[in-house]
Backbone bond lengths (Angstrom), bond angles and torsions (degrees), N, CA, C in turn:
res aa  C-N    CA-C-N  psi(-1)  N-CA   C-N-CA  omega(-1)  CA-C   N-CA-C  phi
1 M - - - 1.450 - - 1.532 111.12 -
2 N 1.336 115.73 -32.91 1.466 118.53 178.12 1.524 111.25 -65.65
3 T 1.318 116.78 -34.94 1.462 120.23 178.55 1.522 110.48 -64.07
4 F 1.320 117.06 -41.08 1.463 120.06 179.28 1.531 110.84 -68.22
5 L 1.320 117.06 -32.49 1.462 120.36 175.11 1.525 110.11 -62.24
6 Y 1.332 116.82 -44.07 1.460 120.15 178.38 1.531 111.13 -64.82
7 V 1.314 117.48 -37.03 1.463 120.83 176.53 1.528 110.31 -63.14
8 C 1.315 117.04 -43.09 1.475 120.83 178.08 1.522 110.98 -62.31
9 I 1.318 117.19 -40.03 1.466 120.57 179.42 1.522 110.60 -67.01
10 I 1.324 117.40 -40.54 1.465 120.64 178.71 1.522 111.14 -65.63
11 I 1.322 117.32 -42.24 1.464 120.85 177.59 1.522 110.26 -63.08
12 S 1.332 117.38 -40.95 1.463 121.07 178.54 1.522 111.31 -64.46
13 A 1.330 117.16 -41.16 1.463 120.53 178.71 1.530 110.87 -63.97
14 F 1.326 116.68 -40.99 1.464 119.96 177.59 1.527 111.01 -64.98
15 N 1.321 116.67 -36.63 1.463 120.85 177.56 1.530 110.27 -65.05
16 I 1.315 117.88 -41.22 1.464 121.24 177.43 1.530 110.15 -64.57
17 F 1.337 116.77 -38.70 1.459 120.53 176.51 1.527 111.18 -60.82
18 I 1.319 117.59 -43.48 1.469 120.90 178.98 1.522 110.70 -64.08
19 L 1.327 117.69 -40.74 1.469 120.64 178.05 1.523 111.27 -63.95
20 A 1.332 117.40 -41.11 1.465 120.59 177.74 1.525 110.79 -65.11
21 Y 1.326 116.90 -40.03 1.468 120.59 177.88 1.529 110.59 -63.93
22 A 1.328 116.81 -42.25 1.468 119.86 179.21 1.520 110.87 -63.61
23 Y 1.326 116.45 -37.20 1.470 119.64 178.28 1.529 110.72 -67.51
24 S 1.334 116.87 -35.28 1.466 119.96 -176.29 1.523 113.20 -81.18
25 L 1.325 119.04 -8.26 1.469 120.40 -179.06 1.522 112.43 -59.68
26 K 1.310 117.44 -32.64 1.463 119.54 -177.93 1.533 112.66 -71.42
27 F 1.335 118.09 -13.68 1.457 121.04 179.69 1.527 113.12 -86.96
28 F 1.339 117.52 -10.21 1.457 120.80 177.21 1.526 109.51 -77.94
29 P 1.333 117.62 155.38 1.479 120.02 179.98 1.531 111.50 -61.71
30 K 1.315 115.32 149.55 1.474 120.78 -178.95 1.534 111.33 -61.26
31 K 1.322 116.85 -36.26 1.459 120.23 179.80 1.523 110.45 -61.59
32 W 1.324 116.51 -43.14 1.468 120.27 179.25 1.524 110.63 -68.32
33 Q 1.329 117.53 -38.66 1.468 121.16 179.35 1.521 110.95 -61.25
34 K 1.318 117.39 -42.29 1.471 120.61 179.24 1.522 111.17 -69.10
35 K 1.328 117.14 -36.32 1.461 121.34 -179.20 1.525 111.27 -68.23
36 V 1.319 117.50 -44.00 1.461 121.80 -174.44 1.526 111.33 -87.29
37 N 1.334 117.88 -43.42 1.465 124.28 177.67 1.535 111.88 52.00
38 Q 1.322 116.02 64.01 1.451 121.65 -176.69 1.526 113.47 -97.15
39 G 1.296 119.07 3.98 1.452 121.36 -175.75 1.516 114.32 -55.25
40 T 1.316 116.67 -47.48 1.467 120.91 -179.01 1.522 111.57 -67.74
41 I 1.322 116.73 -42.73 1.461 120.47 -178.70 1.531 110.43 -64.34
42 V 1.320 116.90 -43.57 1.466 120.60 179.86 1.526 110.04 -66.85
43 G 1.314 117.19 -39.03 1.468 120.21 177.62 1.514 112.78 -62.05
44 M 1.320 116.26 -43.55 1.466 119.80 177.71 1.526 111.23 -67.12
45 A 1.327 117.15 -38.15 1.467 120.30 177.70 1.525 110.64 -63.42
46 I 1.317 117.45 -40.39 1.467 120.91 177.96 1.521 110.13 -61.58
47 I 1.319 116.70 -45.97 1.467 120.41 -178.53 1.522 111.09 -61.51
48 F 1.327 116.73 -50.70 1.463 119.33 -174.59 1.523 113.19 -72.79
49 F 1.329 118.43 -38.60 1.458 118.86 178.81 1.520 111.75 -72.48
50 T 1.323 118.04 -30.01 1.461 119.70 174.54 1.526 110.18 -67.89
51 M 1.337 117.20 -40.27 1.470 119.80 175.96 1.524 110.94 -63.99
52 L 1.328 117.19 -43.77 1.458 121.08 178.35 1.530 111.16 -60.88
53 T 1.318 116.50 -42.84 1.464 120.74 178.40 1.516 110.96 -63.14
54 M 1.318 116.74 -45.29 1.459 120.87 -179.72 1.525 111.19 -61.36
55 F 1.327 117.15 -47.33 1.461 119.87 -179.08 1.527 111.86 -66.68
56 A 1.322 117.41 -35.80 1.469 120.14 178.35 1.527 110.44 -63.92
57 W 1.323 117.26 -44.31 1.467 119.73 179.66 1.527 111.61 -69.57
58 I 1.327 117.26 -36.04 1.468 119.76 177.36 1.521 110.11 -63.53
59 I 1.322 117.29 -44.81 1.467 120.61 178.63 1.523 110.45 -63.50
60 Y 1.330 117.03 -42.39 1.466 119.94 179.74 1.522 111.13 -60.55
61 F 1.328 117.31 -50.19 1.466 119.81 -177.56 1.527 112.00 -70.00
62 F 1.330 117.37 -30.48 1.453 119.80 176.46 1.525 110.21 -61.87
63 Y 1.339 116.23 -49.59 1.465 118.94 179.91 1.519 111.95 -71.03
64 K 1.311 117.77 -28.79 1.469 121.30 178.12 1.530 109.98 -68.69
65 L 1.310 116.76 -39.37 1.479 120.62 -178.58 1.534 112.36 -78.74
66 I 1.325 117.31 -35.84 1.453 121.13 -176.61 1.529 111.54 -77.43
67 Y 1.335 117.23 -43.30 1.465 119.91 -173.47 1.489 111.70 -105.92
């Protein structure tokens, strides 16, 4: 169970990193933003990693409370 706790913490940290990266995208030059065009990819990553984080913590607390 401790291993799964560490996995949940790592997933949460990666999710926070993605959110910080998405926030910092507006500070890059407009020319680079148009060239790379990562808005959609970052948005999808935020959605899916947030869902993964939520489900990981729900599973962890479910087994922590039941067993």
